[in-house]
N, C-alpha and C positions, 0 to 999 in steps of 0.2 A: 871257365864259367863257375861262379859261386854256387854253393849248394845250401838249401834251407832244410833243416831236419828237426823233427820233434826230439825231445830229450828222452833217449832210451839208452840202455846199456851199450848198444852198438854205436850210436852216435857219440856217446861219451868216449868210447874207445877211439873213435875216429878223431874227435877233438883233441884228445891227449896226444895222439900221434902227430897231428898237425902242429900243435904247440911245441912238441919235442923236436920237430924238424924245422922249426923257425918260422912257422906259419902264423896267420892272424885269424882270430875267430871273433864272433859277436855273441854275447851271452846276456840273458836277462838278469837283473838284480832286483833288490827290493825298492829301488828308486827309479832308475831308468835303464835302458839297454846300454851295455858297455862293449867297446872294442878292445880286445885283449891279446896278449902274447906272453912268451917266456920272459920274465923280468931280468934274466941274465944274458939275453941275446940282443946285442946292440943293433944288429941288422933288422930283426923283427920289430924292435922298438922304432927304428927309422921308418918302417912301413906304416906304423900307426900314425906317425906325424904326417907322412905323405898322404895317406888316405883321408885324414881329417883336415888337411891344410892347416895344421896346428902350429903356432909359433914355437920355436925350439926352447924359448925361455920358460914355457909353461910345462911344469913337471907332470909325470904320470903317477897315479896311485898304484899301490900293490894290494890286490884283493887276496884275503886269506880265508881258510876254512875254519881256523880256530885260533884262540889266544896263544896256544902253544907254538904256533908257527912264527910268532914275533921273535922269540929268542933263537929259534932254529935258523932264521934268516940273518942273524947277527944284528938285530935291532933291539932298542930299548925305548920304553916310554918314560920320559922324565916326569917328575911331579910338576903340577897336579894332574897331568894327563893320565897317569896310571890309575888314579882314583876315578876319574871320569870314565875311563874305559870299563870299569866294573859296573857302571850304571848304564852305559849306552852301547856296549858291544855284546852281541851283534846288533847292528842297526845302522842308521844313516849318520854315523859319527865317524869322521876321518881325522884322527889325531896325527900330528907330525912326529914320527919317531926319530930317534938319533941312531945313526949307523955306527957300529963298532968297527975296529980295524979288520975284523974277520968277515965283514959283510961283503958278499960278492955280487950284489945286485947292480945292474947297469943303469938303474933308474935313479940312483941317489944324486942329490944335489948339494952344493956347498951353500950354507946359509951366510948371511952378511957377517956373522961372527966367526966364520971359518969352520963351523961344525958341519959334518956330512949328515943330511937328513933325508927322510923318506915318509911320504904320506901313506897311510895304510887304512884298510877297512875290512870288516867282516860283515858281509851282507846278511840281513835277517830274512832269508828266503831259502826255503827247502830246495828249490831248483838250483839256485846259485851255489849253495853249499855242496850239493850233489856234483855239480860240474867241477868245483874247486877241489873236491876230494879226488876226482878222476885226473885232473890236469896238474894239480899242485898250484902253488901261488901264481897269480897272473898280474903282469903289468897291465893297467887298464885306464881308459878314459871314456867319456860318454860317446856313444855311437852316433855322432852327427858331424857335420862340417863345423869347424871351429867358428864360434860366434852365433850359430843357429840354435834353434830350440832342440833340446835333447829328445832322443827317440823313446817313445813309450811302447812301441810295437816293433816286431821284427820287420814289418813292411816299411815303417818309417826309417829304420836303420839301413835297410837295403836301398831305399831311395836316396839316402845321403851318401853311402859309401860304396855301393855297387860291387864291382869285381875287385875292389881293393882288399876284400876280405875273402878268405878261403872257405869258411863255413859259418853259417848263421844257425844258431840254436834257438828254436822258437819255444818260449815258455809262456806265451800269451801276453796280454797287455800288463804292463807294470802299473803300480798305483797312481803314478802321475809323471809330470815332466820335470819335477824339481829334484835336484841332486842332493848329495849329502852335505852336512855342515863340517867345514874344515877348521880345526882348532890347533893352535901352536902354543907351546909353553913359552912364557915371557916373564921373567922375574921382575921386570920393571913396569909391567902393565897391570891394570886393574885386575884383581883376583888371580894374578899370575898367569893369565892366558890372553891370547889375541885371537879373535875370530877372523880367520882369513876369508871365509866364505860362509854366509848364512844360508842354509838350505832347509831341509825337512825339519830339523830340530832347531827351534828358535833360539836366538842368542840368550834371551832371558831364562829359558829352560836350562841351558848349559850352566849359566852363572848361578842360578838357584840351587842346582845340584851340588855345587861346591860348598854351599852353606847349610846343607841339610844336617840334621842330627847334631846340632850344636857346633857347626863350623867345619864339617868335613865328611868325607865318605869313608873314613878309616884309613889306616896306613897302607 
C-alpha cells in the first residue's frame, strides 16, 4: 500500500532510501507533480513507464538540485543552451544536455544525429530542492497517466498512479497543470534552438532572451 507523507526530515530520509533501493516516489515541483526514481536504475525507470502507461519512445527528464550536478552527471549544455540556462535555471526550463562518454545515466537517448542526450531541469521550488538534496538527481516524468492532464496535487497524482508508487510526498498544490518548456540546441534552426515543448515559459520569451544585451546573454 502506498504511503502519503508531508515533507519532513524523516520522510526525506525514507524517500532517499526508497530511491536508493530502486523504488518510485512522487514529488511536488514548481510546475506539476512528478513521478521519480534513481536515473541509473533501469528497473526503477521501467516501473515509471509501467505506472504511467507511457510509450517507451518518450524520454524521462532528470531533475537536479544545482547547476553543479550537470557536470557531475557527465552532461554538458551546448551553446546557446548554456547561456539560456543562466537566465532560466532554476525554473520551468528543460534544456536537452549532451551526454559525455563518462555519463552513467540509464535515461539517455540517442538523437537523430547519433549524439547521446538527456533533458534536465532544476525546479524553482524550495520543497523540490530540499527533496533533491536528500535523494540526489532523479529521473522524472509528470505524475499522471500518459496523455492525461498533469497532477497539480498529491491527490490527483494518487488517483492516476495508485499503488504503482512507493511513497507520495505532499507539498501542497503546485502553481498549475502546465509543465516546463523543453528546448534543444539546433545549429540549423532559427536562433540556434528548437522548442520541443512550449510550457510555462513562452517560446517568445526564450527567443527574446537570446537577443538581450546586444545579441546574447554572455559567453
